[in-house]
N, CA, C and O atoms as a Tinker XYZ file with bonds, in Angstrom:
   376  protein
     1  N     95.026000  104.729000  212.484000    73     2
     2  CA    96.114000  105.581000  212.053000    64     1     3
     3  C     97.315000  104.698000  211.676000    63     2     4     5
     4  O     97.721000  103.834000  212.452000    81     3
     5  N     97.866000  104.918000  210.505000    73     3     6
     6  CA    99.020000  104.167000  210.031000    64     5     7
     7  C    100.277000  104.675000  210.728000    63     6     8     9
     8  O    100.517000  105.882000  210.760000    81     7
     9  N    101.090000  103.767000  211.289000    73     7    10
    10  CA   102.331000  104.214000  211.922000    64     9    11
    11  C    103.254000  104.896000  210.913000    63    10    12    13
    12  O    103.279000  104.549000  209.733000    81    11
    13  N    104.000000  105.862000  211.402000    73    11    14
    14  CA   104.952000  106.621000  210.593000    64    13    15
    15  C    106.315000  105.953000  210.708000    63    14    16    17
    16  O    106.684000  105.467000  211.778000    81    15
    17  N    107.055000  105.930000  209.621000    73    15    18
    18  CA   108.410000  105.406000  209.645000    64    17    19
    19  C    109.377000  106.529000  210.013000    63    18    20    21
    20  O    109.355000  107.606000  209.416000    81    19
    21  N    110.224000  106.260000  211.004000    73    19    22
    22  CA   111.257000  107.198000  211.428000    64    21    23
    23  C    112.619000  106.559000  211.196000    63    22    24    25
    24  O    112.801000  105.364000  211.430000    81    23
    25  N    113.576000  107.361000  210.733000    73    23    26
    26  CA   114.950000  106.908000  210.554000    64    25    27
    27  C    115.801000  107.572000  211.628000    63    26    28    29
    28  O    115.655000  108.763000  211.906000    81    27
    29  N    116.696000  106.784000  212.231000    73    27    30
    30  CA   117.545000  107.237000  213.324000    64    29    31
    31  C    119.003000  107.204000  212.897000    63    30    32    33
    32  O    119.480000  106.213000  212.344000    81    31
    33  N    119.699000  108.296000  213.160000    73    31    34
    34  CA   121.130000  108.407000  212.918000    64    33    35
    35  C    121.771000  108.613000  214.286000    63    34    36    37
    36  O    121.691000  109.704000  214.851000    81    35
    37  N    122.396000  107.586000  214.812000    73    35    38
    38  CA   123.019000  107.664000  216.128000    64    37    39
    39  C    124.522000  107.827000  215.940000    63    38    40    41
    40  O    125.177000  106.975000  215.339000    81    39
    41  N    125.062000  108.925000  216.457000    73    39    42
    42  CA   126.499000  109.191000  216.359000    64    41    43
    43  C    127.100000  109.076000  217.751000    63    42    44    45
    44  O    126.661000  109.732000  218.695000    81    43
    45  N    128.122000  108.220000  217.856000    73    43    46
    46  CA   128.777000  108.010000  219.145000    64    45    47
    47  C    130.219000  107.589000  218.931000    63    46    48    49
    48  O    130.490000  106.659000  218.170000    81    47
    49  N    131.136000  108.257000  219.588000    73    47    50
    50  CA   132.548000  107.890000  219.615000    64    49    51
    51  C    133.118000  107.651000  218.214000    63    50    52    53
    52  O    133.834000  106.677000  217.982000    81    51
    53  N    132.789000  108.555000  217.284000    73    51    54
    54  CA   133.329000  108.482000  215.935000    64    53    55
    55  C    132.577000  107.561000  214.992000    63    54    56    57
    56  O    132.934000  107.471000  213.817000    81    55
    57  N    131.545000  106.873000  215.471000    73    55    58
    58  CA   130.768000  105.977000  214.613000    64    57    59
    59  C    129.371000  106.511000  214.380000    63    58    60    61
    60  O    128.838000  107.257000  215.201000    81    59
    61  N    128.778000  106.129000  213.261000    73    59    62
    62  CA   127.401000  106.490000  212.940000    64    61    63
    63  C    126.626000  105.198000  212.725000    63    62    64    65
    64  O    127.040000  104.343000  211.942000    81    63
    65  N    125.505000  105.058000  213.417000    73    63    66
    66  CA   124.702000  103.836000  213.398000    64    65    67
    67  C    123.288000  104.190000  212.951000    63    66    68    69
    68  O    122.642000  105.049000  213.551000    81    67
    69  N    122.811000  103.536000  211.908000    73    67    70
    70  CA   121.511000  103.852000  211.319000    64    69    71
    71  C    120.519000  102.742000  211.611000    63    70    72    73
    72  O    120.867000  101.561000  211.605000    81    71
    73  N    119.280000  103.137000  211.868000    73    71    74
    74  CA   118.201000  102.167000  212.059000    64    73    75
    75  C    116.872000  102.874000  211.839000    63    74    76    77
    76  O    116.822000  104.093000  211.671000    81    75
    77  N    115.791000  102.089000  211.840000    73    75    78
    78  CA   114.456000  102.651000  211.625000    64    77    79
    79  C    113.460000  102.024000  212.593000    63    78    80    81
    80  O    113.669000  100.920000  213.096000    81    79
    81  N    112.376000  102.748000  212.843000    73    79    82
    82  CA   111.290000  102.253000  213.684000    64    81    83
    83  C    109.996000  102.923000  213.246000    63    82    84    85
    84  O    110.005000  104.047000  212.744000    81    83
    85  N    108.888000  102.226000  213.440000    73    83    86
    86  CA   107.558000  102.772000  213.165000    64    85    87
    87  C    106.920000  103.225000  214.477000    63    86    88    89
    88  O    107.108000  102.593000  215.517000    81    87
    89  N    106.167000  104.320000  214.421000    73    87    90
    90  CA   105.460000  104.818000  215.596000    64    89    91
    91  C    104.481000  105.905000  215.178000    63    90    92    93
    92  O    104.464000  106.346000  214.029000    81    91
    93  N    103.669000  106.323000  216.137000    73    91    94
    94  CA   102.675000  107.360000  215.856000    64    93    95
    95  C    103.239000  108.776000  216.013000    63    94    96    97
    96  O    102.678000  109.728000  215.470000    81    95
    97  N    104.344000  108.921000  216.754000    73    95    98
    98  CA   104.968000  110.234000  216.950000    64    97    99
    99  C    106.440000  110.036000  217.284000    63    98   100   101
   100  O    106.888000  108.906000  217.475000    81    99
   101  N    107.196000  111.135000  217.356000    73    99   102
   102  CA   108.633000  111.032000  217.564000    64   101   103
   103  C    108.999000  110.445000  218.927000    63   102   104   105
   104  O    110.002000  109.738000  219.032000    81   103
   105  N    108.221000  110.716000  219.965000    73   103   106
   106  CA   108.520000  110.147000  221.281000    64   105   107
   107  C    108.312000  108.638000  221.269000    63   106   108   109
   108  O    109.162000  107.890000  221.752000    81   107
   109  N    107.197000  108.192000  220.726000    73   107   110
   110  CA   106.951000  106.741000  220.620000    64   109   111
   111  C    107.999000  106.076000  219.744000    63   110   112   113
   112  O    108.412000  104.947000  220.009000    81   111
   113  N    108.428000  106.771000  218.706000    73   111   114
   114  CA   109.481000  106.232000  217.837000    64   113   115
   115  C    110.770000  106.050000  218.623000    63   114   116   117
   116  O    111.452000  105.037000  218.465000    81   115
   117  N    111.114000  107.019000  219.468000    73   115   118
   118  CA   112.311000  106.904000  220.295000    64   117   119
   119  C    112.197000  105.699000  221.225000    63   118   120   121
   120  O    113.171000  104.968000  221.406000    81   119
   121  N    111.031000  105.482000  221.814000    73   119   122
   122  CA   110.833000  104.339000  222.712000    64   121   123
   123  C    110.948000  103.019000  221.938000    63   122   124   125
   124  O    111.570000  102.070000  222.414000    81   123
   125  N    110.349000  102.964000  220.750000    73   123   126
   126  CA   110.443000  101.749000  219.925000    64   125   127
   127  C    111.886000  101.484000  219.512000    63   126   128   129
   128  O    112.354000  100.346000  219.549000    81   127
   129  N    112.578000  102.534000  219.122000    73   127   130
   130  CA   113.978000  102.418000  218.733000    64   129   131
   131  C    114.822000  101.919000  219.903000    63   130   132   133
   132  O    115.640000  101.013000  219.741000    81   131
   133  N    114.624000  102.506000  221.074000    73   131   134
   134  CA   115.407000  102.130000  222.254000    64   133   135
   135  C    115.147000  100.678000  222.650000    63   134   136   137
   136  O    116.039000   99.999000  223.160000    81   135
   137  N    113.932000  100.211000  222.416000    73   135   138
   138  CA   113.586000   98.842000  222.777000    64   137   139
   139  C    114.290000   97.793000  221.947000    63   138   140   141
   140  O    114.357000   96.629000  222.342000    81   139
   141  N    114.817000   98.189000  220.802000    73   139   142
   142  CA   115.487000   97.201000  219.956000    64   141   143
   143  C    116.846000   97.678000  219.449000    63   142   144   145
   144  O    117.416000   97.087000  218.533000    81   143
   145  N    117.358000   98.748000  220.049000    73   143   146
   146  CA   118.633000   99.314000  219.619000    64   145   147
   147  C    119.793000   98.469000  220.151000    63   146   148   149
   148  O    120.027000   98.431000  221.359000    81   147
   149  N    120.507000   97.804000  219.272000    73   147   150
   150  CA   121.689000   97.023000  219.654000    64   149   151
   151  C    122.570000   96.826000  218.433000    63   150   152   153
   152  O    122.735000   95.698000  217.969000    81   151
   153  N    123.141000   97.905000  217.903000    73   151   154
   154  CA   123.964000   97.744000  216.710000    64   153   155
   155  C    125.154000   96.822000  216.970000    63   154   156   157
   156  O    125.807000   96.913000  218.009000    81   155
   157  N    125.422000   95.949000  216.029000    73   155   158
   158  CA   126.486000   94.974000  216.177000    64   157   159
   159  C    127.859000   95.629000  216.274000    63   158   160   161
   160  O    128.754000   95.088000  216.924000    81   159
   161  N    128.038000   96.787000  215.637000    73   159   162
   162  CA   129.342000   97.444000  215.621000    64   161   163
   163  C    129.653000   98.155000  216.942000    63   162   164   165
   164  O    130.815000   98.451000  217.222000    81   163
   165  N    128.644000   98.427000  217.744000    73   163   166
   166  CA   128.817000   99.188000  218.977000    64   165   167
   167  C    128.910000   98.213000  220.159000    63   166   168   169
   168  O    128.180000   97.222000  220.198000    81   167
   169  N    129.796000   98.486000  221.115000    73   167   170
   170  CA   129.848000   97.614000  222.295000    64   169   171
   171  C    128.479000   97.504000  222.969000    63   170   172   173
   172  O    127.774000   98.501000  223.123000    81   171
   173  N    128.117000   96.304000  223.361000    73   171   174
   174  CA   126.785000   96.042000  223.912000    64   173   175
   175  C    126.468000   96.912000  225.132000    63   174   176   177
   176  O    125.340000   97.383000  225.275000    81   175
   177  N    127.448000   97.130000  226.008000    73   175   178
   178  CA   127.179000   97.945000  227.186000    64   177   179
   179  C    126.890000   99.401000  226.812000    63   178   180   181
   180  O    126.122000  100.076000  227.498000    81   179
   181  N    127.501000   99.885000  225.732000    73   179   182
   182  CA   127.254000  101.251000  225.273000    64   181   183
   183  C    125.849000  101.364000  224.692000    63   182   184   185
   184  O    125.110000  102.285000  225.040000    81   183
   185  N    125.469000  100.433000  223.807000    73   183   186
   186  CA   124.123000  100.503000  223.218000    64   185   187
   187  C    123.058000  100.342000  224.295000    63   186   188   189
   188  O    122.006000  100.976000  224.218000    81   187
   189  N    123.311000   99.506000  225.297000    73   187   190
   190  CA   122.355000   99.332000  226.395000    64   189   191
   191  C    122.210000  100.617000  227.205000    63   190   192   193
   192  O    121.110000  100.955000  227.642000    81   191
   193  N    123.311000  101.330000  227.406000    73   191   194
   194  CA   123.267000  102.583000  228.159000    64   193   195
   195  C    122.536000  103.677000  227.374000    63   194   196   197
   196  O    121.777000  104.451000  227.957000    81   195
   197  N    122.754000  103.745000  226.078000    73   195   198
   198  CA   122.033000  104.717000  225.246000    64   197   199
   199  C    120.531000  104.407000  225.281000    63   198   200   201
   200  O    119.714000  105.316000  225.430000    81   199
   201  N    120.172000  103.141000  225.146000    73   199   202
   202  CA   118.763000  102.739000  225.190000    64   201   203
   203  C    118.155000  103.065000  226.553000    63   202   204   205
   204  O    117.037000  103.574000  226.620000    81   203
   205  N    118.878000  102.778000  227.642000    73   203   206
   206  CA   118.377000  103.077000  228.984000    64   205   207
   207  C    118.101000  104.576000  229.132000    63   206   208   209
   208  O    117.074000  104.968000  229.686000    81   207
   209  N    119.005000  105.399000  228.643000    73   207   210
   210  CA   118.813000  106.851000  228.707000    64   209   211
   211  C    117.585000  107.280000  227.920000    63   210   212   213
   212  O    116.842000  108.161000  228.352000    81   211
   213  N    117.371000  106.659000  226.766000    73   211   214
   214  CA   116.207000  107.001000  225.939000    64   213   215
   215  C    114.909000  106.663000  226.669000    63   214   216   217
   216  O    113.937000  107.413000  226.581000    81   215
   217  N    114.887000  105.547000  227.384000    73   215   218
   218  CA   113.675000  105.159000  228.114000    64   217   219
   219  C    113.351000  106.127000  229.244000    63   218   220   221
   220  O    112.221000  106.145000  229.731000    81   219
   221  N    114.319000  106.928000  229.668000    73   219   222
   222  CA   114.088000  107.896000  230.731000    64   221   223
   223  C    113.472000  109.203000  230.226000    63   222   224   225
   224  O    113.121000  110.067000  231.030000    81   223
   225  N    113.338000  109.359000  228.915000    73   223   226
   226  CA   112.750000  110.584000  228.357000    64   225   227
   227  C    111.253000  110.576000  228.672000    63   226   228   229
   228  O    110.525000  109.704000  228.197000    81   227
   229  N    110.793000  111.538000  229.466000    73   227   230
   230  CA   109.376000  111.560000  229.815000    64   229   231
   231  C    108.506000  111.958000  228.621000    63   230   232   233
   232  O    108.870000  112.828000  227.830000    81   231
   233  N    107.366000  111.310000  228.512000    73   231   234
   234  CA   106.435000  111.563000  227.416000    64   233   235
   235  C    105.966000  113.021000  227.402000    63   234   236   237
   236  O    105.781000  113.611000  226.337000    81   235
   237  N    105.781000  113.586000  228.575000    73   235   238
   238  CA   105.243000  114.946000  228.660000    64   237   239
   239  C    106.296000  116.021000  228.394000    63   238   240   241
   240  O    105.946000  117.178000  228.164000    81   239
   241  N    107.573000  115.660000  228.422000    73   239   242
   242  CA   108.628000  116.661000  228.261000    64   241   243
   243  C    109.090000  116.717000  226.814000    63   242   244   245
   244  O    110.024000  116.014000  226.427000    81   243
   245  N    108.449000  117.538000  226.030000    73   243   246
   246  CA   108.771000  117.666000  224.616000    64   245   247
   247  C    110.153000  118.283000  224.391000    63   246   248   249
   248  O    110.703000  118.179000  223.294000    81   247
   249  N    110.721000  118.927000  225.422000    73   247   250
   250  CA   112.010000  119.584000  225.266000    64   249   251
   251  C    113.170000  118.596000  225.203000    63   250   252   253
   252  O    114.253000  118.962000  224.748000    81   251
   253  N    112.973000  117.355000  225.644000    73   251   254
   254  CA   114.045000  116.364000  225.583000    64   253   255
   255  C    114.319000  115.917000  224.147000    63   254   256   257
   256  O    115.453000  115.578000  223.807000    81   255
   257  N    113.297000  115.915000  223.316000    73   255   258
   258  CA   113.443000  115.606000  221.894000    64   257   259
   259  C    113.222000  116.939000  221.175000    63   258   260   261
   260  O    112.096000  117.425000  221.068000    81   259
   261  N    114.310000  117.509000  220.692000    73   259   262
   262  CA   114.305000  118.882000  220.199000    64   261   263
   263  C    114.061000  118.959000  218.693000    63   262   264   265
   264  O    114.791000  118.341000  217.918000    81   263
   265  N    113.041000  119.712000  218.272000    73   263   266
   266  CA   112.857000  119.917000  216.831000    64   265   267
   267  C    114.027000  120.729000  216.268000    63   266   268   269
   268  O    114.533000  121.636000  216.929000    81   267
   269  N    114.446000  120.404000  215.066000    73   267   270
   270  CA   115.528000  121.138000  214.415000    64   269   271
   271  C    114.929000  122.358000  213.727000    63   270   272   273
   272  O    114.071000  122.230000  212.854000    81   271
   273  N    115.380000  123.526000  214.123000    73   271   274
   274  CA   114.857000  124.791000  213.604000    64   273   275
   275  C    115.022000  124.860000  212.081000    63   274   276   277
   276  O    116.102000  124.604000  211.548000    81   275
   277  N    113.950000  125.205000  211.408000    73   275   278
   278  CA   113.988000  125.388000  209.962000    64   277   279
   279  C    113.720000  124.117000  209.160000    63   278   280   281
   280  O    113.647000  124.171000  207.932000    81   279
   281  N    113.572000  122.979000  209.832000    73   279   282
   282  CA   113.287000  121.719000  209.142000    64   281   283
   283  C    111.958000  121.159000  209.621000    63   282   284   285
   284  O    111.525000  121.435000  210.740000    81   283
   285  N    111.320000  120.377000  208.776000    73   283   286
   286  CA   110.057000  119.736000  209.114000    64   285   287
   287  C    110.311000  118.244000  209.304000    63   286   288   289
   288  O    110.940000  117.603000  208.462000    81   287
   289  N    109.816000  117.692000  210.425000    73   287   290
   290  CA   109.945000  116.258000  210.653000    64   289   291
   291  C    111.342000  115.802000  211.024000    63   290   292   293
   292  O    111.725000  114.674000  210.715000    81   291
   293  N    112.121000  116.668000  211.689000    73   291   294
   294  CA   113.477000  116.308000  212.111000    64   293   295
   295  C    113.677000  116.789000  213.552000    63   294   296   297
   296  O    113.407000  117.946000  213.877000    81   295
   297  N    114.158000  115.875000  214.409000    73   295   298
   298  CA   114.404000  116.167000  215.809000    64   297   299
   299  C    115.779000  115.641000  216.197000    63   298   300   301
   300  O    116.372000  114.841000  215.473000    81   299
   301  N    116.280000  116.090000  217.338000    73   299   302
   302  CA   117.515000  115.505000  217.857000    64   301   303
   303  C    117.344000  115.220000  219.343000    63   302   304   305
   304  O    116.496000  115.801000  220.020000    81   303
   305  N    118.165000  114.320000  219.816000    73   303   306
   306  CA   118.188000  113.928000  221.224000    64   305   307
   307  C    119.625000  113.555000  221.558000    63   306   308   309
   308  O    120.306000  112.933000  220.743000    81   307
   309  N    120.091000  113.924000  222.736000    73   307   310
   310  CA   121.458000  113.603000  223.126000    64   309   311
   311  C    121.491000  113.015000  224.528000    63   310   312   313
   312  O    120.596000  113.241000  225.342000    81   311
   313  N    122.550000  112.251000  224.786000    73   311   314
   314  CA   122.813000  111.723000  226.122000    64   313   315
   315  C    124.313000  111.520000  226.254000    63   314   316   317
   316  O    125.033000  111.480000  225.257000    81   315
   317  N    124.778000  111.392000  227.484000    73   315   318
   318  CA   126.188000  111.111000  227.737000    64   317   319
   319  C    126.351000  109.649000  228.142000    63   318   320   321
   320  O    125.585000  109.130000  228.955000    81   319
   321  N    127.350000  108.994000  227.570000    73   319   322
   322  CA   127.713000  107.633000  227.931000    64   321   323
   323  C    129.223000  107.617000  228.111000    63   322   324   325
   324  O    129.964000  107.907000  227.173000    81   323
   325  N    129.682000  107.278000  229.310000    73   323   326
   326  CA   131.119000  107.251000  229.597000    64   325   327
   327  C    131.793000  108.555000  229.192000    63   326   328   329
   328  O    132.864000  108.546000  228.584000    81   327
   329  N    131.162000  109.674000  229.530000    73   327   330
   330  CA   131.669000  111.018000  229.225000    64   329   331
   331  C    131.786000  111.316000  227.733000    63   330   332   333
   332  O    132.460000  112.270000  227.346000    81   331
   333  N    131.146000  110.522000  226.903000    73   331   334
   334  CA   131.095000  110.758000  225.454000    64   333   335
   335  C    129.656000  111.110000  225.077000    63   334   336   337
   336  O    128.709000  110.500000  225.574000    81   335
   337  N    129.502000  112.091000  224.202000    73   335   338
   338  CA   128.180000  112.493000  223.750000    64   337   339
   339  C    127.644000  111.500000  222.723000    63   338   340   341
   340  O    128.322000  111.174000  221.749000    81   339
   341  N    126.436000  111.030000  222.947000    73   339   342
   342  CA   125.715000  110.239000  221.948000    64   341   343
   343  C    124.640000  111.161000  221.386000    63   342   344   345
   344  O    123.800000  111.668000  222.130000    81   343
   345  N    124.665000  111.376000  220.084000    73   343   346
   346  CA   123.737000  112.283000  219.409000    64   345   347
   347  C    122.846000  111.480000  218.486000    63   346   348   349
   348  O    123.332000  110.730000  217.640000    81   347
   349  N    121.547000  111.637000  218.645000    73   347   350
   350  CA   120.581000  110.921000  217.836000    64   349   351
   351  C    119.775000  111.925000  217.028000    63   350   352   353
   352  O    119.167000  112.835000  217.591000    81   351
   353  N    119.769000  111.764000  215.713000    73   351   354
   354  CA   118.923000  112.559000  214.845000    64   353   355
   355  C    117.766000  111.661000  214.422000    63   354   356   357
   356  O    117.972000  110.540000  213.957000    81   355
   357  N    116.556000  112.164000  214.588000    73   355   358
   358  CA   115.336000  111.422000  214.262000    64   357   359
   359  C    114.684000  112.120000  213.075000    63   358   360   361
   360  O    114.394000  113.316000  213.131000    81   359
   361  N    114.453000  111.367000  211.998000    73   359   362
   362  CA   113.881000  111.932000  210.780000    64   361   363
   363  C    112.601000  111.191000  210.434000    63   362   364   365
   364  O    112.600000  109.968000  210.290000    81   363
   365  N    111.506000  111.941000  210.301000    73   363   366
   366  CA   110.251000  111.333000  209.842000    64   365   367
   367  C    110.433000  110.966000  208.383000    63   366   368   369
   368  O    110.605000  111.840000  207.533000    81   367
   369  N    110.395000  109.676000  208.091000    73   367   370
   370  CA   110.733000  109.199000  206.745000    64   369   371
   371  C    109.523000  108.961000  205.861000    63   370   372   373
   372  O    109.653000  108.951000  204.637000    81   371
   373  N    108.359000  108.772000  206.444000    73   371   374
   374  CA   107.146000  108.597000  205.623000    64   373   375
   375  C    105.940000  109.094000  206.353000    63   374   376
   376  O    104.830000  109.031000  205.825000    81   375
């Protein structure tokens, strides 16, 4: 099976950070993204905390990565870092 390309739009504290990862499904894509997520524009401790939160998403809990109603191949995931919401939109790109 050919891995699927996913595009990530991470919004945190007024900034938007874009990246991509390959995986077989949206949960694996989130894990791959979290394993290498370290945008240069974002403070390192913040990106590390967002990645740590992503690694806590259980594989069996599909409700943590929410499909966007009315769209195909688009999900969202959120976490709190220092009382600020980090919002991640995951888009199946290929």
